[in-house]
BADREN-683743 format. One record per residue: x, y, z of N, C-alpha, C in turn; residue number from 1; residue in one letter. Coordinates in steps of 0.2 Angstrom, whole numbers, plus 5000, padded with zeros to 4 digits. Layout:
    n.u    n.v    n.w   ca.u   ca.v   ca.w    c.u    c.v    c.w     k   r
      X      Y      Z      X      Y      Z      X      Y      Z   NUM   A
...
This chain:
    n.u    n.v    n.w   ca.u   ca.v   ca.w    c.u    c.v    c.w     k   r
   5278   5272   5244   5280   5278   5250   5287   5275   5253     1   M
   5285   5271   5257   5294   5269   5260   5297   5268   5256     2   I
   5298   5266   5250   5303   5269   5246   5304   5274   5245     3   K
   5303   5279   5245   5303   5287   5245   5305   5290   5249     4   D
   5305   5286   5256   5307   5288   5263   5315   5287   5264     5   I
   5316   5280   5262   5322   5275   5264   5327   5281   5257     6   L
   5327   5281   5251   5328   5286   5247   5333   5293   5251     7   D
   5326   5296   5253   5327   5302   5254   5332   5302   5262     8   K
   5329   5296   5264   5338   5296   5270   5344   5294   5271     9   I
   5344   5290   5262   5349   5288   5258   5353   5295   5255    10   D
   5349   5300   5254   5352   5305   5248   5354   5309   5256    11   V
   5352   5311   5261   5353   5312   5266   5359   5312   5270    12   L
   5360   5306   5272   5365   5303   5273   5372   5303   5268    13   R
   5370   5303   5264   5374   5304   5258   5380   5312   5258    14   D
   5373   5318   5258   5376   5323   5258   5378   5327   5266    15   S
   5375   5323   5270   5377   5326   5277   5387   5322   5277    16   V
   5387   5317   5274   5394   5314   5276   5399   5319   5271    17   L
   5397   5322   5266   5402   5325   5260   5402   5333   5266    18   S
   5397   5336   5268   5398   5341   5272   5403   5340   5278    19   S
   5404   5336   5279   5406   5333   5287   5413   5334   5283    20   I
   5415   5329   5277   5421   5329   5275   5424   5338   5273    21   R
   5421   5340   5269   5422   5346   5269   5424   5352   5273    22   D
   5419   5351   5280   5420   5354   5284   5429   5357   5286    23   G
   5428   5364   5286   5435   5368   5288   5438   5367   5295    24   C
   5432   5368   5299   5432   5371   5306   5427   5366   5308    25   N
   5429   5369   5317   5424   5364   5322   5416   5368   5322    26   L
   5416   5375   5321   5411   5378   5321   5406   5375   5314    27   K
   5409   5375   5308   5407   5373   5300   5405   5367   5303    28   D
   5408   5360   5306   5406   5353   5308   5398   5354   5312    29   I
   5401   5357   5318   5392   5361   5324   5387   5361   5321    30   D
   5387   5366   5314   5381   5371   5313   5380   5362   5305    31   D
   5382   5358   5303   5379   5353   5299   5377   5349   5306    32   V
   5379   5346   5310   5378   5342   5315   5369   5347   5316    33   R
   5369   5351   5319   5362   5354   5322   5357   5356   5316    34   I
   5363   5358   5309   5357   5358   5304   5353   5351   5302    35   K
   5355   5346   5304   5354   5338   5300   5350   5335   5307    36   N
   5355   5335   5313   5355   5329   5317   5352   5330   5324    37   L
   5349   5338   5321   5346   5341   5330   5338   5340   5331    38   G
   5335   5340   5336   5329   5341   5336   5324   5344   5330    39   K
   5326   5347   5328   5321   5351   5322   5325   5347   5315    40   K
   5331   5346   5314   5334   5344   5308   5331   5341   5301    41   G
   5335   5338   5297   5331   5336   5293   5331   5328   5292    42   E
   5334   5326   5297   5332   5318   5297   5326   5317   5301    43   L
   5326   5323   5307   5319   5324   5309   5314   5324   5306    44   T
   5315   5329   5302   5309   5331   5297   5307   5324   5292    45   R
   5313   5319   5289   5310   5315   5285   5306   5311   5289    46   V
   5310   5308   5296   5305   5301   5300   5296   5306   5301    47   L
   5295   5311   5302   5289   5313   5302   5285   5313   5298    48   K
   5287   5309   5292   5282   5305   5286   5281   5299   5290    49   Q
   5285   5296   5293   5282   5289   5296   5275   5288   5298    50   M
   5274   5294   5298   5266   5293   5302   5261   5291   5296    51   G
   5262   5289   5292   5258   5288   5284   5261   5278   5281    52   N
   5264   5278   5285   5266   5271   5286   5263   5266   5287    53   L
   5262   5258   5287   5260   5256   5290   5264   5251   5297    54   S
   5261   5247   5299   5266   5245   5306   5273   5240   5305    55   E
   5271   5238   5299   5278   5232   5296   5282   5237   5293    56   E
   5281   5243   5289   5285   5246   5288   5289   5253   5292    57   E
   5286   5252   5296   5288   5256   5299   5294   5256   5304    58   R
   5295   5250   5307   5303   5247   5311   5308   5247   5306    59   P
   5307   5247   5298   5314   5248   5290   5313   5255   5292    60   V
   5310   5257   5292   5313   5264   5290   5315   5267   5298    61   V
   5312   5264   5302   5318   5265   5311   5324   5264   5310    62   G
   5325   5259   5308   5331   5256   5307   5335   5260   5302    63   A
   5335   5260   5295   5338   5264   5290   5338   5270   5296    64   K
   5337   5272   5299   5336   5281   5301   5343   5281   5307    65   A
   5340   5275   5309   5345   5274   5316   5351   5273   5312    66   N
   5352   5268   5310   5359   5266   5303   5363   5273   5301    67   E
   5358   5277   5299   5361   5284   5295   5363   5288   5301    68   A
   5360   5289   5307   5364   5294   5310   5369   5289   5314    69   R
   5371   5283   5317   5375   5282   5320   5381   5281   5315    70   E
   5381   5281   5307   5383   5284   5302   5387   5291   5304    71   M
   5384   5295   5304   5385   5303   5304   5387   5303   5310    72   L
   5387   5300   5316   5387   5303   5321   5396   5302   5323    73   E
   5397   5296   5320   5403   5295   5319   5409   5298   5315    74   E
   5404   5297   5311   5408   5302   5305   5412   5311   5309    75   A
   5405   5314   5313   5405   5317   5316   5413   5319   5319    76   I
   5412   5313   5323   5417   5314   5330   5425   5309   5325    77   T
   5425   5308   5319   5432   5308   5316   5434   5315   5315    78   E
   5427   5319   5311   5432   5324   5307   5434   5327   5313    79   R
   5430   5328   5320   5431   5332   5327   5438   5334   5328    80   V
   5439   5325   5327   5446   5322   5328   5451   5324   5327    81   S
   5451   5328   5319   5456   5327   5316   5456   5334   5315    82   E
   5453   5338   5315   5453   5345   5316   5455   5348   5321    83   L
   5453   5344   5328   5457   5346   5335   5464   5345   5333    84   K
   5466   5337   5331   5476   5336   5331   5477   5342   5325    85   L
   5475   5344   5320   5478   5348   5316   5478   5354   5318    86   R
   5473   5355   5322   5474   5367   5326   5479   5365   5331    87   E
   5480   5357   5333   5485   5356   5339   5493   5357   5334    88   C
   5493   5357   5330   5499   5356   5324   5502   5362   5322    89   E
   5495   5366   5321   5498   5372   5318   5499   5377   5325    90   L
   5497   5377   5332   5499   5380   5338   5505   5378   5339    91   N
   5508   5372   5340   5514   5370   5340   5517   5375   5335    92   I
   5519   5372   5329   5522   5375   5323   5524   5384   5325    93   K
   5519   5387   5328   5517   5394   5330   5521   5396   5335    94   K
   5520   5389   5338   5525   5392   5347   5531   5390   5346    95   E
   5531   5387   5342   5540   5384   5344   5545   5387   5344    96   T
   5548   5386   5347   5554   5391   5350   5561   5388   5348    97   I
   5567   5395   5348   5571   5393   5345   5576   5394   5353    98   D
   5578   5387   5355   5581   5387   5360   5587   5391   5361    99   V
   5590   5392   5353   5599   5395   5351   5597   5403   5352   100   T
   5594   5405   5351   5591   5411   5353   5593   5415   5360   101   L
   5597   5420   5361   5598   5423   5368   5591   5423   5372   102   P
   5592   5422   5379   5586   5423   5384   5585   5429   5384   103   G
   5579   5432   5385   5574   5438   5388   5579   5442   5397   104   K
   5579   5446   5396   5582   5450   5401   5576   5453   5406   105   R
   5576   5453   5410   5570   5454   5415   5573   5458   5422   106   F
   5573   5465   5419   5576   5468   5426   5574   5469   5432   107   T
   5578   5469   5438   5573   5468   5444   5572   5475   5447   108   G
   5567   5475   5451   5565   5482   5452   5567   5484   5459   109   G
   5569   5492   5459   5573   5494   5465   5566   5501   5469   110   K
   5569   5501   5473   5567   5506   5478   5569   5512   5474   111   S
   5563   5517   5474   5562   5525   5474   5567   5527   5477   112   H
   5573   5534   5477   5578   5537   5479   5573   5541   5486   113   P
   5567   5543   5486   5562   5543   5492   5558   5541   5495   114   M
   5559   5534   5492   5558   5528   5498   5564   5525   5500   115   S
   5569   5525   5497   5575   5523   5502   5576   5529   5507   116   I
   5576   5536   5508   5577   5541   5510   5574   5540   5516   117   V
   5566   5541   5513   5560   5540   5519   5562   5533   5525   118   L
   5562   5527   5521   5565   5520   5525   5569   5522   5531   119   N
   5576   5524   5529   5581   5526   5532   5578   5532   5538   120   D
   5573   5536   5537   5574   5542   5540   5567   5537   5546   121   L
   5564   5534   5544   5558   5530   5550   5562   5527   5554   122   K
   5569   5523   5550   5574   5517   5556   5577   5521   5562   123   E
   5580   5529   5561   5584   5534   5562   5579   5533   5568   124   I
   5574   5537   5566   5569   5538   5574   5565   5533   5580   125   F
   5563   5525   5575   5562   5522   5578   5567   5522   5583   126   R
   5574   5518   5581   5579   5515   5585   5581   5524   5592   127   S
   5578   5529   5590   5579   5533   5596   5570   5536   5598   128   M
   5566   5528   5598   5560   5527   5600   5554   5532   5600   129   G
   5555   5532   5591   5548   5536   5591   5543   5532   5586   130   Y
   5538   5534   5585   5532   5531   5586   5531   5533   5577   131   T
   5529   5529   5572   5528   5531   5565   5519   5531   5565   132   V
   5517   5540   5564   5510   5539   5564   5507   5544   5557   133   V
   5502   5543   5554   5499   5545   5547   5493   5547   5552   134   N
   5491   5551   5546   5484   5554   5547   5481   5558   5539   135   G
   5475   5559   5539   5470   5560   5535   5474   5567   5530   136   P
   5473   5566   5523   5478   5572   5519   5471   5578   5518   137   E
   5465   5574   5519   5461   5579   5517   5458   5582   5527   138   I
   5457   5587   5526   5461   5589   5534   5454   5594   5536   139   E
   5453   5594   5544   5447   5601   5543   5452   5606   5547   140   E
   5452   5613   5546   5455   5618   5549   5456   5618   5554   141   T
   5452   5616   5560   5456   5615   5566   5461   5613   5566   142   R
   5461   5610   5564   5468   5604   5566   5475   5606   5560   143   F
   5472   5610   5555   5478   5613   5551   5481   5619   5553   144   V
   5474   5623   5554   5476   5629   5558   5478   5632   5565   145   F
   5471   5632   5568   5465   5632   5572   5470   5634   5580   146   D
   5472   5625   5580   5473   5621   5585   5482   5623   5585   147   M
   5484   5625   5580   5491   5627   5579   5492   5633   5579   148   L
   5489   5638   5584   5489   5645   5584   5489   5650   5579   149   N
   5488   5648   5574   5485   5649   5566   5479   5652   5565   150   T
   5479   5658   5566   5472   5662   5567   5470   5663   5560   151   P
   5463   5667   5560   5461   5668   5555   5464   5676   5552   152   A
   5466   5675   5545   5469   5679   5544   5477   5680   5541   153   G
   5480   5674   5545   5486   5673   5544   5488   5671   5538   154   H
   5494   5673   5533   5495   5671   5526   5495   5666   5525   155   P
   5495   5660   5529   5496   5652   5528   5490   5651   5526   156   A
   5484   5655   5527   5476   5653   5527   5473   5654   5521   157   R
   5476   5660   5519   5477   5663   5510   5475   5657   5507   158   D
   5470   5660   5503   5464   5653   5496   5471   5653   5491   159   E
   5476   5660   5490   5484   5660   5488   5487   5656   5487   160   G
   5488   5652   5495   5492   5646   5497   5490   5641   5499   161   D
   5483   5639   5499   5480   5632   5504   5474   5630   5496   162   T
   5473   5624   5496   5468   5621   5492   5463   5618   5498   163   F
   5457   5625   5495   5451   5624   5501   5445   5619   5497   164   Y
   5442   5614   5501   5438   5611   5499   5431   5613   5499   165   V
   5430   5613   5506   5428   5620   5510   5428   5623   5513   166   S
   5424   5629   5517   5427   5634   5521   5432   5632   5528   167   D
   5428   5623   5530   5431   5622   5535   5436   5617   5532   168   D
   5437   5614   5527   5440   5608   5525   5446   5610   5521   169   V
   5451   5608   5521   5456   5610   5516   5461   5603   5515   170   V
   5464   5603   5509   5469   5600   5508   5476   5600   5514   171   L
   5478   5598   5519   5482   5598   5523   5489   5602   5521   172   R
   5491   5606   5524   5497   5613   5521   5503   5606   5524   173   T
   5502   5604   5529   5507   5602   5533   5506   5595   5539   174   Q
   5512   5592   5541   5509   5584   5545   5506   5587   5550   175   T
   5507   5595   5553   5507   5595   5558   5500   5592   5562   176   S
   5496   5593   5557   5489   5589   5560   5488   5583   5563   177   S
   5494   5579   5559   5494   5574   5563   5496   5575   5572   178   V
   5500   5579   5573   5503   5579   5579   5497   5581   5584   179   Q
   5491   5587   5584   5487   5588   5584   5481   5583   5587   180   I
   5481   5577   5583   5476   5576   5581   5479   5569   5588   181   R
   5486   5569   5589   5489   5563   5594   5490   5566   5602   182   T
   5488   5573   5601   5489   5576   5607   5484   5574   5612   183   M
   5478   5575   5605   5471   5575   5608   5469   5568   5611   184   L
   5474   5562   5608   5470   5554   5608   5476   5554   5613   185   E
   5481   5553   5613   5486   5553   5618   5488   5557   5623   186   E
   5491   5552   5631   5494   5558   5637   5501   5557   5634   187   K
   5506   5564   5637   5512   5563   5639   5513   5556   5640   188   P
   5519   5555   5642   5525   5555   5636   5523   5554   5627   189   P
   5527   5559   5624   5523   5559   5617   5528   5559   5613   190   I
   5531   5554   5609   5537   5555   5601   5535   5552   5598   191   A
   5534   5554   5593   5533   5554   5586   5535   5557   5581   192   I
   5535   5552   5574   5535   5558   5567   5529   5554   5563   193   I
   5529   5559   5559   5522   5560   5553   5524   5562   5546   194   S
   5527   5558   5545   5528   5555   5538   5519   5557   5530   195   P
   5521   5560   5527   5515   5560   5521   5514   5564   5517   196   G
   5510   5564   5511   5508   5570   5508   5504   5575   5510   197   R
   5508   5583   5506   5505   5587   5509   5503   5593   5500   198   V
   5501   5599   5501   5498   5602   5496   5499   5608   5498   199   Y
   5501   5613   5491   5503   5620   5494   5502   5623   5486   200   R
   5500   5627   5487   5498   5633   5480   5504   5635   5477   201   R
   5508   5630   5475   5517   5633   5471   5516   5631   5463   202   D
   5520   5633   5460   5523   5634   5451   5527   5627   5453   203   E
   5524   5622   5448   5532   5618   5448   5538   5621   5445   204   V
   5540   5622   5448   5547   5620   5446   5553   5617   5447   205   D
   5559   5620   5449   5566   5613   5451   5565   5614   5457   206   A
   5561   5616   5461   5561   5614   5469   5556   5616   5472   207   T
   5548   5617   5469   5543   5618   5471   5539   5611   5467   208   H
   5532   5611   5471   5528   5607   5467   5522   5609   5473   209   S
   5514   5609   5467   5509   5610   5472   5508   5604   5477   210   P
   5513   5598   5476   5511   5593   5479   5518   5589   5480   211   V
   5518   5589   5487   5525   5587   5491   5525   5583   5497   212   F
   5532   5580   5500   5530   5575   5506   5535   5578   5510   213   H
   5533   5577   5517   5534   5580   5522   5536   5576   5528   214   Q
   5539   5577   5534   5541   5571   5538   5541   5578   5544   215   C
   5536   5577   5548   5536   5580   5555   5536   5576   5561   216   E
   5541   5581   5567   5542   5575   5573   5540   5580   5579   217   A
   5536   5577   5584   5534   5580   5589   5537   5576   5596   218   L
   5540   5580   5600   5540   5574   5608   5538   5581   5614   219   V
   5534   5577   5618   5530   5579   5623   5530   5575   5632   220   V
   5534   5581   5633   5536   5575   5640   5538   5582   5644   221   D
   5540   5580   5650   5541   5584   5655   5549   5586   5653   222   K
   5550   5593   5656   5556   5595   5655   5560   5595   5648   223   N
   5555   5595   5644   5556   5594   5636   5560   5601   5635   224   I
   5567   5602   5632   5569   5608   5632   5573   5610   5626   225   T
   5575   5615   5621   5578   5616   5617   5585   5614   5615   226   F
   5584   5611   5621   5594   5606   5620   5591   5599   5617   227   A
   5586   5595   5621   5583   5591   5616   5583   5593   5610   228   D
   5579   5597   5608   5579   5598   5599   5585   5597   5595   229   L
   5587   5601   5600   5596   5599   5596   5601   5592   5595   230   K
   5599   5592   5601   5603   5584   5599   5601   5580   5596   231   G
   5592   5578   5596   5588   5576   5592   5592   5576   5585   232   T
   5591   5584   5583   5592   5588   5577   5599   5582   5572   233   L
   5604   5585   5579   5611   5585   5576   5611   5574   5575   234   E
   5610   5572   5579   5608   5564   5582   5606   5563   5572   235   T
   5601   5564   5571   5598   5562   5563   5600   5564   5559   236   F
   5605   5569   5558   5609   5574   5551   5614   5569   5551   237   M
   5617   5567   5558   5623   5565   5557   5624   5556   5553   238   K
   5617   5554   5558   5617   5546   5553   5615   5546   5549   239   R
   5611   5555   5545   5609   5553   5535   5614   5554   5534   240   L
   5618   5560   5535   5623   5563   5530   5629   5561   5532   241   Y
   5632   5559   5540   5639   5557   5540   5642   5561   5547   242   G
   5644   5560   5549   5646   5563   5556   5652   5567   5555   243   D
   5653   5571   5548   5657   5578   5547   5651   5583   5546   244   S
   5646   5583   5547   5640   5588   5546   5639   5594   5552   245   V
   5639   5599   5551   5637   5602   5558   5630   5607   5558   246   R
   5628   5609   5559   5622   5614   5561   5622   5619   5565   247   L
   5618   5623   5561   5619   5630   5562   5609   5633   5564   248   R
   5608   5635   5568   5602   5637   5571   5599   5644   5571   249   F
   5597   5646   5566   5595   5653   5565   5586   5656   5568   250   R
   5588   5662   5574   5579   5664   5575   5573   5664   5567   251   P
   5568   5661   5571   5562   5662   5565   5558   5663   5569   252   H
   5552   5665   5567   5544   5664   5569   5540   5659   5567   253   H
   5537   5655   5571   5531   5650   5568   5527   5651   5572   254   F
   5519   5652   5573   5516   5654   5576   5514   5646   5583   255   P
   5518   5640   5579   5514   5637   5585   5522   5633   5588   256   Y
   5526   5637   5587   5533   5634   5594   5536   5642   5595   257   T
   5539   5640   5601   5543   5646   5604   5546   5642   5610   258   E
   5552   5646   5606   5557   5650   5600   5558   5645   5597   259   P
   5557   5649   5591   5558   5644   5584   5562   5645   5580   260   S
   5567   5641   5577   5572   5643   5572   5571   5639   5566   261   A
   5576   5643   5561   5576   5640   5554   5583   5634   5555   262   E
   5583   5629   5552   5592   5624   5553   5593   5624   5548   263   V
   5601   5624   5546   5603   5624   5543   5609   5618   5543   264   D
   5610   5615   5537   5617   5612   5538   5623   5612   5535   265   L
   5629   5612   5535   5635   5614   5536   5635   5608   5525   266   S
   5638   5610   5524   5637   5608   5516   5642   5602   5516   267   C
   5639   5597   5513   5645   5592   5514   5650   5590   5511   268   F
   5648   5593   5504   5652   5594   5497   5660   5597   5499   269   K
   5659   5605   5502   5662   5606   5503   5665   5609   5509   270   C
   5664   5606   5515   5663   5605   5522   5660   5613   5524   271   N
   5659   5616   5522   5657   5623   5523   5661   5629   5521   272   G
   5669   5627   5517   5669   5631   5515   5665   5637   5508   273   V
   5663   5633   5503   5658   5635   5499   5659   5633   5493   274   G
   5653   5631   5488   5654   5628   5482   5644   5630   5478   275   C
   5646   5630   5472   5640   5631   5466   5636   5626   5472   276   P
   5637   5621   5474   5630   5615   5479   5627   5619   5483   277   F
   5632   5622   5487   5628   5628   5491   5625   5635   5491   278   C
   5629   5636   5484   5629   5645   5481   5634   5646   5486   279   K
   5641   5645   5486   5645   5650   5491   5642   5651   5495   280   G
   5639   5649   5500   5636   5650   5507   5641   5645   5511   281   E
   5640   5639   5510   5644   5636   5517   5639   5632   5518   282   G
   5632   5634   5518   5627   5632   5525   5623   5630   5518   283   W
   5616   5624   5522   5612   5623   5514   5605   5622   5520   284   I
   5601   5628   5519   5593   5627   5523   5591   5620   5524   285   E
   5588   5620   5528   5587   5610   5528   5579   5612   5530   286   M
   5579   5614   5537   5570   5614   5542   5570   5619   5543   287   L
   5563   5620   5550   5562   5624   5553   5561   5620   5559   288   G
   5561   5621   5565   5559   5619   5571   5558   5624   5576   289   A
   5557   5621   5583   5557   5624   5588   5554   5620   5596   290   G
   5553   5625   5600   5549   5621   5606   5542   5625   5603   291   V
   5539   5619   5605   5529   5617   5606   5528   5625   5610   292   V
   5522   5629   5608   5518   5635   5608   5515   5632   5616   293   H
   5517   5634   5621   5510   5635   5626   5503   5634   5623   294   P
   5501   5637   5619   5494   5639   5617   5491   5632   5614   295   V
   5498   5630   5608   5497   5622   5607   5495   5618   5610   296   V
   5499   5618   5618   5497   5611   5621   5492   5615   5626   297   L
   5490   5618   5627   5483   5619   5629   5477   5618   5625   298   Q
   5478   5619   5618   5473   5617   5616   5473   5611   5614   299   N
   5477   5607   5614   5477   5598   5616   5473   5597   5623   300   C
   5473   5599   5627   5470   5598   5634   5477   5596   5638   301   G
   5485   5599   5637   5488   5596   5638   5494   5603   5643   302   I
   5492   5601   5652   5498   5609   5654   5503   5609   5653   303   D
   5503   5616   5652   5511   5617   5648   5515   5621   5654   304   P
   5510   5621   5661   5518   5620   5667   5519   5616   5670   305   E
   5515   5608   5666   5518   5601   5667   5525   5600   5663   306   I
   5521   5600   5655   5524   5599   5652   5529   5603   5645   307   Y
   5530   5600   5641   5534   5605   5635   5535   5600   5631   308   S
   5536   5604   5623   5540   5597   5618   5543   5601   5614   309   G
   5546   5598   5610   5549   5602   5605   5545   5599   5597   310   F
   5545   5603   5591   5545   5600   5583   5548   5604   5579   311   A
   5548   5598   5574   5550   5600   5568   5550   5597   5563   312   F
   5551   5602   5555   5545   5598   5549   5553   5600   5544   313   G
   5551   5592   5540   5557   5593   5534   5553   5589   5529   314   I
   5558   5592   5521   5555   5590   5516   5558   5585   5514   315   G
   5552   5581   5512   5557   5574   5510   5559   5573   5506   316   L
   5557   5579   5500   5563   5578   5494   5566   5582   5493   317   E
   5568   5587   5500   5573   5592   5500   5580   5588   5504   318   R
   5579   5583   5508   5584   5577   5511   5584   5575   5506   319   I
   5582   5570   5500   5580   5568   5495   5587   5570   5490   320   T
   5586   5576   5488   5591   5581   5483   5595   5580   5486   321   M
   5597   5581   5491   5602   5584   5496   5607   5578   5497   322   M
   5603   5572   5499   5608   5563   5498   5610   5564   5493   323   R
   5608   5562   5488   5609   5562   5480   5611   5566   5475   324   Y
   5612   5574   5479   5615   5579   5475   5613   5582   5466   325   E
   5604   5580   5470   5597   5578   5463   5598   5588   5464   326   I
   5597   5590   5457   5597   5598   5457   5589   5600   5456   327   D
   5584   5596   5455   5579   5597   5452   5574   5593   5454   328   D
   5571   5594   5457   5563   5590   5459   5561   5588   5454   329   M
   5556   5590   5448   5555   5586   5445   5556   5581   5444   330   R
   5564   5578   5443   5566   5571   5440   5564   5567   5446   331   L
   5560   5568   5450   5561   5562   5457   5552   5560   5455   332   L
   5548   5565   5449   5542   5562   5449   5541   5559   5441   333   Y
   5545   5559   5438   5545   5559   5431   5547   5551   5426   334   E
   5547   5546   5433   5547   5541   5431   5550   5540   5423   335   N
   5558   5542   5425   5564   5541   5421   5568   5536   5420   336   D
   5567   5530   5418   5570   5526   5420   5580   5526   5422   337   I
   5579   5530   5414   5588   5531   5414   5588   5535   5422   338   R
   5584   5538   5423   5585   5543   5431   5586   5537   5437   339   F
   5581   5534   5437   5579   5528   5444   5584   5524   5443   340   L
   5588   5521   5437   5592   5515   5435   5598   5519   5443   341   R
   5599   5524   5443   5606   5525   5447   5606   5526   5455   342   Q
   5598   5523   5455   5598   5521   5461   5596   5514   5464   343   F
């Protein structure tokens, strides 16, 4: 009986040593170890037969089994080391770098032209004492229309022009709602700009988009007049486009300002003479502006007998296109690296 067990141990040892030598990867070796040396492995199965041996025979078989186990574990350790070394050498060969090859060029990122203009705009107004204020893009109609003296039935409130989330909630059509929120929360004097994304139901073409960017300004204080508005806009435009530009104010109507005006900029390419860029007119329409309507001040709890103010709004895409002589708004959104690299 003992001879059969000892022979089985020898056969198992030789078989496992052969399997270890033939193992091609670490998984193969681990499978061999579990199958033969694990708790339910072949060696354990052989040793279970020791229950039929005498007390004198058991130590002999135990010593033989321990010797076989140590030999197999040592063989497994050596084979694992060999396979790891071989794997490392293969990886080194695969990852060998030819130092004679030219290096890869990594192009540094640049600011988008609209970001450049927006940062300049913020800097200009901050230098004049303005604060930059932001507000929600999904807004209540009372902030977008009602408190801005835009009653129900006004064309701006039509579903053909405005994106409605519900009857009382819209995607803001202008950042004027930030002006209303500011006047409700703060007492004059107020001097803010409110840049941000706005939404209108426009078809996409060279000069229109349903999603675009606007920056509005608001000043409220004692003795603010239209002259303050003109001086502010002249300072802003000259710093943005150069000292040679001139402004032209044309009467207009906005429900939230009175008096109101459309503001044109003299063409900086032809200096007002007329050219293809300004379509021969010598002037380029830029923005809408005016003195804050007394009803708007009253709606925000500000006494129009004591305070007055001015406001204006300008499209960020428009001033960017004018500054860099871009003739198609869609170029600003297409992320064409050939276009953006110019800036």
